[in-house]
SENU-231658 format. One line per 8 residues: number of its first residue (from 1); their letters; for each residue x, y, z of N, C-alpha, C. Coordinates in steps of 0.2 Angstrom, whole numbers. Layout:
N
NUM) a) X Y Z X Y Z X Y Z  ...
//
This chain:
361
1) xxxxxxxx) 426 674 391 423 671 384 426 664 383  432 663 384 435 657 382 433 652 387  432 653 393 429 649 398 422 647 396  418 652 394 411 650 392 411 645 386  416 646 381 416 642 375 418 634 378  422 634 383 424 628 385 418 624 389  415 628 393 409 625 396 404 622 391  402 627 386 398 625 381 400 618 377
9) xxxxxxxx) 406 618 376 409 612 372 408 606 376  410 606 383 409 601 387 402 598 388  397 603 388 390 602 388 388 598 382  390 601 376 388 597 370 391 590 369  397 589 372 400 583 372 396 578 376  395 580 382 391 576 387 384 575 384  381 580 381 374 579 378 375 573 372  380 574 368 381 569 363 382 562 365
17) xxxxxxxx) 386 561 370 387 555 373 381 552 376  377 556 380 370 554 383 366 552 377  366 556 372 361 554 366 363 547 363  370 546 362 372 540 359 370 534 364  370 535 370 368 529 375 360 528 374  357 534 373 349 533 372 348 529 366  352 531 360 350 528 354 352 520 354  358 519 358 360 512 359 355 507 362
25) xxxxxxxx) 351 511 367 346 507 371 341 504 367  340 506 361 335 503 356 337 498 352  344 497 352 347 492 348 345 485 350  343 481 345 340 474 346 346 470 348  352 471 345 358 467 347 362 471 352  359 474 357 362 478 362 367 473 367  364 467 368 368 462 372 375 461 369  376 460 362 382 459 359 387 465 360
33) xxxxxxxx) 383 471 360 387 478 361 390 478 368  385 476 372 387 476 379 394 472 381  393 466 377 399 461 378 405 464 375  405 468 370 411 471 367 413 476 372  409 480 374 411 486 379 414 483 385  412 477 388 415 474 393 422 472 392  423 469 386 430 467 384 435 473 383  432 479 382 436 485 381 436 489 388
41) xxxxxxxx) 433 486 393 433 489 400 429 496 399  424 496 395 420 502 394 414 502 398  415 501 405 409 500 409 404 506 409  407 512 409 402 518 409 398 518 403  400 516 397 396 516 391 391 511 392  392 505 394 388 500 395 382 501 400  384 504 406 379 506 411 375 511 409  378 516 405 374 522 403 368 519 398
49) xxxxxxxx) 370 515 393 366 512 388 360 508 391  362 504 396 357 500 400 352 504 404  355 510 406 350 514 410 344 517 406  345 517 400 340 519 395 335 514 393  336 508 394 332 502 392 326 502 396  320 502 392 313 502 395 310 495 394  305 494 399 301 487 399 299 485 392  298 489 387 296 488 381 301 484 376
57) xxxxxxxx) 307 485 378 313 482 374 312 474 374  313 471 368 312 464 367 317 460 371  322 462 374 327 459 378 327 462 385  322 465 387 322 469 394 325 464 399  322 459 401 323 454 406 331 452 406  333 450 400 340 448 399 345 454 401  343 460 398 347 466 399 347 468 406  342 467 410 342 469 417 347 465 421
65) xxxxxxxx) 347 458 419 353 454 422 360 456 420  360 458 414 366 460 411 369 466 415  364 471 417 366 477 420 369 475 427  367 470 430 370 468 437 377 465 435  378 461 430 384 458 428 389 464 427  387 469 423 391 474 421 393 478 427  389 480 432 390 483 438 395 479 442  394 473 443 399 469 446 406 469 443
73) xxxxxxxx) 406 469 437 413 469 433 416 476 434  412 481 434 414 488 435 417 488 442  414 485 447 416 486 454 423 482 455  423 476 452 430 472 452 435 476 449  434 479 443 439 483 439 441 489 444  436 492 447 438 498 452 442 496 457  441 490 460 445 487 466 452 485 464  452 482 458 459 480 455 463 487 454
81) xxxxxxxx) 460 492 451 464 498 449 466 501 456  462 502 461 463 505 467 469 502 470  469 495 470 475 491 473 481 492 469  481 492 462 486 494 458 489 501 459  485 505 459 487 512 460 491 513 467  488 510 472 491 510 479 498 507 479  499 502 475 505 498 475 510 503 471  508 506 466 512 511 462 515 516 467
89) xxxxxxxx) 510 519 471 512 525 475 516 523 480  515 517 483 520 514 489 527 513 486  527 511 480 534 510 477 537 517 474  533 522 475 535 529 472 536 529 465  532 525 461 532 525 454 526 529 452  527 536 452 522 541 451 519 541 444  524 539 439 521 539 432 516 534 431  518 528 434 514 522 433 507 523 437
97) xxxxxxxx) 508 526 442 502 527 446 497 532 443  500 537 440 496 542 436 493 539 430  496 535 426 494 531 421 488 527 422  489 523 428 483 519 430 477 523 432  478 528 435 473 533 437 469 535 431  473 538 426 470 540 420 466 535 417  468 529 416 465 524 413 459 522 416  459 521 423 453 519 427 448 525 427
105) xxxxxxxx) 450 531 427 445 536 427 442 537 420  445 535 415 443 536 408 437 530 407  438 525 411 433 519 410 427 520 415  429 523 421 424 524 426 424 531 428  422 536 424 423 543 425 419 545 432  413 542 433 409 543 439 411 540 446  417 537 446 419 533 452 422 538 457  418 538 462 420 543 468 427 540 471
113) xxxxxxxx) 428 534 471 434 531 475 440 532 470  439 532 464 445 533 459 446 541 460  441 545 460 442 552 461 446 554 467  444 551 473 447 552 479 454 549 479  455 544 475 462 541 475 467 546 471  463 549 466 467 554 462 469 560 466  464 562 470 466 568 474 471 567 479  471 560 482 476 558 487 483 558 483
121) xxxxxxxx) 483 555 477 489 554 473 492 561 472  488 566 470 491 573 469 494 576 475  491 575 481 494 577 488 500 573 489  500 567 489 506 563 490 512 564 486  511 565 479 516 567 475 519 573 476  515 578 478 517 585 479 521 585 485  519 581 490 523 580 497 530 577 495  530 572 491 536 569 489 541 573 485
129) xxxxxxxx) 538 577 481 542 582 477 545 587 481  541 590 486 543 595 491 549 592 495  549 586 497 554 583 501 561 582 496  560 581 490 566 580 486 569 587 485  565 592 484 568 599 483 571 601 490  568 600 496 572 601 502 578 597 503  578 591 500 584 587 501 590 590 496  588 593 491 593 596 486 596 602 490
137) xxxxxxxx) 592 606 494 594 612 497 599 610 503  597 604 506 601 602 512 608 599 509  608 596 504 614 594 501 618 600 499  615 605 496 619 611 494 621 615 500  617 615 505 620 618 512 626 615 515  626 608 515 631 604 517 637 606 513  637 606 507 642 608 502 645 615 504  640 620 505 642 627 506 646 627 513
145) xxxxxxxx) 643 623 518 647 623 525 654 620 524  654 615 520 661 612 519 666 616 516  663 621 512 668 625 508 669 632 511  666 633 517 667 640 520 674 642 521  678 637 524 685 638 526 689 640 519  687 636 514 691 637 508 690 644 505  683 646 505 682 653 502 685 658 507  685 657 513 689 662 517 696 662 516
153) xxxxxxxx) 699 657 515 706 656 514 708 659 507  704 658 502 705 662 495 705 669 496  700 672 500 699 679 501 705 682 505  708 678 509 714 680 513 720 680 509  721 675 505 727 674 501 727 679 495  721 680 491 721 684 486 715 689 486  716 694 491 710 699 492 709 703 487  714 705 482 713 709 477 712 706 470
161) xxxxxxxx) 712 700 470 711 696 463 703 696 461  702 698 455 696 699 452 692 692 452  695 687 450 692 681 449 690 678 456  694 679 461 693 677 468 687 681 471  687 688 470 681 692 472 675 689 469  675 687 462 669 685 459 667 678 462  671 674 463 670 668 466 667 668 473  669 673 477 667 674 484 660 677 484
169) xxxxxxxx) 659 682 479 652 685 478 647 680 476  649 675 472 644 670 469 643 665 475  648 664 479 647 659 485 642 662 490  643 669 491 639 672 496 631 673 494  631 673 487 624 674 484 621 667 485  624 661 484 622 655 485 620 653 492  624 656 497 623 655 504 616 659 506  615 665 503 609 668 504 603 665 502
177) xxxxxxxx) 603 662 496 598 658 493 596 652 497  601 648 498 600 642 502 598 643 509  600 648 512 599 650 519 591 651 519  588 655 515 581 657 515 577 650 514  579 646 509 576 640 508 576 635 514  582 635 518 582 631 524 577 633 529  576 640 530 572 643 535 564 640 533  563 640 526 556 638 524 556 631 526
185) xxxxxxxx) 561 627 524 561 620 526 560 618 533  563 622 538 563 621 545 555 623 547  553 628 545 546 630 546 541 625 544  542 622 538 538 617 535 538 610 539  544 609 542 545 603 546 541 604 552  541 609 555 537 611 562 530 610 560  528 613 555 520 613 553 518 606 552  522 602 549 519 595 547 521 590 553
193) xxxxxxxx) 525 592 558 526 588 563 533 584 562  537 585 557 543 582 556 548 586 559  549 584 565 554 588 569 561 587 567  563 581 565 569 579 563 571 583 557  567 584 552 568 588 546 569 595 548  565 598 553 565 605 555 572 606 558  574 601 563 581 602 566 587 602 561  586 597 556 592 597 551 592 604 547
201) xxxxxxxx) 587 606 545 587 612 541 589 618 545  587 619 551 589 625 556 596 624 558  598 618 559 606 617 561 610 620 555  608 618 549 612 620 543 612 627 542  606 630 543 605 637 542 609 641 547  610 638 553 614 642 558 621 641 557  623 636 554 630 635 552 632 640 546  627 641 542 628 646 536 628 653 539
209) xxxxxxxx) 623 655 543 623 661 546 620 661 553  625 660 558 623 659 565 619 665 567  614 664 571 610 669 575 607 666 581  606 670 586 603 668 592 595 666 591  592 669 587 585 667 585 584 660 583  589 658 578 589 651 575 591 646 581  596 648 585 598 644 590 593 643 595  589 648 597 583 647 601 578 642 598
217) xxxxxxxx) 577 643 592 572 638 589 574 631 589  581 630 588 584 624 588 583 620 595  584 624 600 584 622 607 577 619 608  572 623 606 565 622 607 563 615 603  566 614 597 564 608 593 567 602 597  574 603 599 577 598 602 574 596 609  571 600 612 567 599 619 561 595 617  558 597 612 552 593 609 554 586 607
225) xxxxxxxx) 559 585 604 562 579 602 563 574 608  566 577 613 568 574 619 562 571 622  557 575 623 551 573 626 547 567 622  548 568 615 545 563 610 548 556 611  555 557 611 559 551 612 562 550 619  557 548 623 558 548 630 565 545 633  565 538 631 571 534 633 576 533 628  578 538 624 583 537 619 590 536 622
233) xxxxxxxx) 593 530 621 599 529 625 605 533 622  609 535 627 615 539 625 621 534 623  621 528 625 626 523 624 623 517 621  627 514 616 625 508 613 628 502 617  624 496 618 627 490 622 632 487 618  636 483 621 642 479 618 639 475 612  633 471 614 630 467 609 628 471 603  625 476 604 622 480 599 628 483 595
241) xxxxxxxx) 633 485 598 639 488 594 642 482 590  643 476 592 646 471 589 641 469 583  635 469 584 630 467 578 630 473 573  631 479 575 631 484 571 637 484 566  643 482 569 649 482 565 649 476 560  645 471 562 645 465 558 640 467 552  635 471 553 630 473 548 634 478 543  638 482 546 642 487 542 646 483 537
249) xxxxxxxx) 650 478 540 654 474 536 651 470 530  645 467 532 641 463 526 638 468 521  637 474 524 634 479 519 639 481 514  645 482 516 651 484 512 652 479 507  651 472 509 652 467 504 646 466 499  640 470 501 634 470 496 629 464 498  630 461 503 626 455 505 620 458 510  615 460 506 609 464 510 605 459 514
257) xxxxxxxx) 604 453 512 600 449 516 604 447 523  610 446 523 614 445 529 614 451 533  615 457 530 615 463 533 608 464 537  603 463 533 596 464 536 595 459 542  597 453 542 597 449 547 601 451 553  607 454 552 611 456 558 608 462 561  605 467 557 601 472 560 595 470 564  592 466 562 586 463 565 588 460 572
265) xxxxxxxx) 594 458 573 596 455 579 598 460 584  599 466 582 601 472 586 596 473 591  597 473 598 592 475 603 588 481 601  582 481 603 577 486 601 579 493 604  582 492 610 584 498 614 590 502 610  594 498 607 600 500 603 598 503 597  592 501 594 590 503 587 588 511 587  587 514 594 585 521 594 592 525 594
273) xxxxxxxx) 597 522 595 604 525 595 605 529 588  608 535 588 609 538 582 613 535 577  618 531 579 623 527 575 619 522 571  614 518 575 610 513 572 605 516 567  602 521 569 596 524 565 600 527 558  606 529 559 609 532 553 611 526 548  613 520 551 614 514 547 608 512 544  603 512 548 596 509 545 594 513 539
281) xxxxxxxx) 595 519 539 593 524 534 597 522 527  604 521 528 608 518 523 606 512 520  604 507 525 602 500 523 596 501 519  591 505 521 584 505 518 585 508 511  590 513 510 591 516 504 594 510 499  599 506 501 602 501 497 597 496 495  592 494 500 587 489 499 582 491 494  580 498 494 575 501 490 578 501 483
289) xxxxxxxx) 584 502 482 588 502 475 588 495 472  590 491 477 591 484 475 584 481 472  579 482 476 572 480 474 570 483 468  571 489 467 569 493 461 573 489 455  579 488 455 583 485 450 581 478 449  579 474 454 577 467 454 570 467 450  566 472 451 559 472 448 560 473 441  565 478 439 566 480 432 569 474 428
297) xxxxxxxx) 574 470 432 577 464 428 572 459 427  567 458 432 562 453 432 557 454 426  556 461 425 551 463 420 554 462 413  561 463 413 564 462 406 564 454 404  565 450 409 565 443 408 558 440 407  553 443 410 546 442 409 544 443 402  546 449 399 544 451 392 548 447 387  553 444 389 557 439 385 554 432 385
305) xxxxxxxx) 548 431 389 545 425 390 549 420 395  554 423 398 557 419 404 553 420 410  547 417 411 543 418 416 546 415 423  548 409 422 551 406 429 557 410 431  562 412 427 567 416 429 565 422 432  560 426 429 558 432 432 555 431 439  551 425 439 548 424 446 554 423 451  559 419 449 564 418 454 568 424 456
313) xxxxxxxx) 569 429 452 572 435 453 567 439 458  561 439 457 556 443 461 555 440 468  555 433 468 555 430 475 561 431 479  567 431 475 573 432 479 573 439 482  571 444 479 571 451 482 565 452 487  560 448 486 555 449 491 557 448 498  562 444 499 565 443 506 567 449 509  569 454 505 572 461 507 566 465 509
321) xxxxxxxx) 560 464 505 555 469 506 548 465 505  547 461 510 541 456 510 534 459 509  533 466 511 527 469 511 526 474 505  531 473 500 530 478 494 525 475 489  519 479 489 513 476 485 515 477 478  519 481 476 520 482 469 524 476 466  529 473 471 533 467 469 528 461 469  524 461 475 519 455 475 515 455 469
329) xxxxxxxx) 512 460 467 508 460 461 511 457 455  518 458 454 522 455 449 523 447 450  524 445 456 525 438 458 518 435 457  513 437 459 506 434 458 504 433 451  506 438 447 504 438 439 509 432 436  515 432 438 520 427 435 518 420 437  516 419 444 514 413 446 507 410 443  503 415 441 496 413 438 498 410 431
337) xxxxxxxx) 503 414 427 505 411 421 508 404 421  512 403 426 516 397 426 511 391 428  506 393 432 501 388 434 497 386 428  495 391 424 491 390 418 495 385 413  501 387 412 506 383 408 506 376 411  507 375 417 507 368 420 501 364 419  495 368 420 489 365 419 488 362 411  490 366 407 490 365 400 494 358 398
345) xxxxxxxx) 500 358 401 505 353 400 502 346 403  498 346 408 495 341 411 489 338 407  486 343 404 480 341 400 483 338 393  488 340 391 491 337 385 494 330 386  496 329 392 499 322 394 494 317 395  488 319 397 482 315 398 478 313 391  480 316 386 476 315 380 480 308 377  476 303 375 479 297 373 480 298 365
353) xxxxxxxx) 486 295 363 487 295 356 482 291 352  481 293 346 476 289 342 478 282 341  474 277 341 475 270 340 476 269 333  482 265 331 483 264 324 480 257 321  477 258 316 473 252 313 478 247 310  477 240 312 481 235 309 479 232 302  474 236 300 471 234 293 466 228 293  465 225 299 460 220 299 453 222 301
361) x) 448 219 299 441 221 300 439 217 307
//
């Protein structure tokens, strides 16, 4: 019954909106109304009203041209929104992406591309959240493994102590819970083709509760990884080792640019080495956080009217992440503002001061 009421309500709303568009189509001043809707990004309303305009309308020819202009503006708006949404998703700014999607779909509710982008956004965010949850269990598992010996020593030292027994029971309960989640994580890793994730989860599960079944699964995963990574070197070259040590030193000092340059100089064959890949993960994490903070600082400066300072900050961090579309969009916007201001200054400087009368005819 509740579902039926909802359907009826939606039908009435749709009917009312369609009726409004039909009524607007008879408006003699429809062109002005269209201009207002364009300024408000209400493309759907404008196109709906124009679709009801008939040849008998006093401004029929003009409004048909208007219809083409509105459709072109709607297409541009859709394209800009899709690019903006893609940049937000790439930057993992999920809230901003959802906000952009909601705004875009409110203005163009019939856009198939925006609907497809929304469906893709839901899938990507769900995948990202799942990864975060798995990482929580991985972190928890590492903590539990680290404290296994401590728990065993507590039990051995105070076997009859109530608080010790309670602590051990709580620990075992957490082990059971995390163990089950690690098995799910391992299976998910296999299903999506992320063998590194599967290996990590199963290795931790085996440390918590060793079993031949899990160990067999781990061997199968490692054999697949060995085939996938055919020429993975077991030893790192002297040059690669020296550059890695240099990169580690500059990373400790916080110099990300120099660190990135040092990493790029490491021979490609050495970049497959476990030590180098682990270092690259740490470097990527530091760069991501640095860029995030840089964007935030730049936006603060931008909001204070310090456009050139904001642009300087964004251009500086772009060296760390040159393909970051979210960052590029900020840089392009700031550059447009600066260009407009420079243009206005030039126009003002070319205006001659009024000539002063000397009082003579």
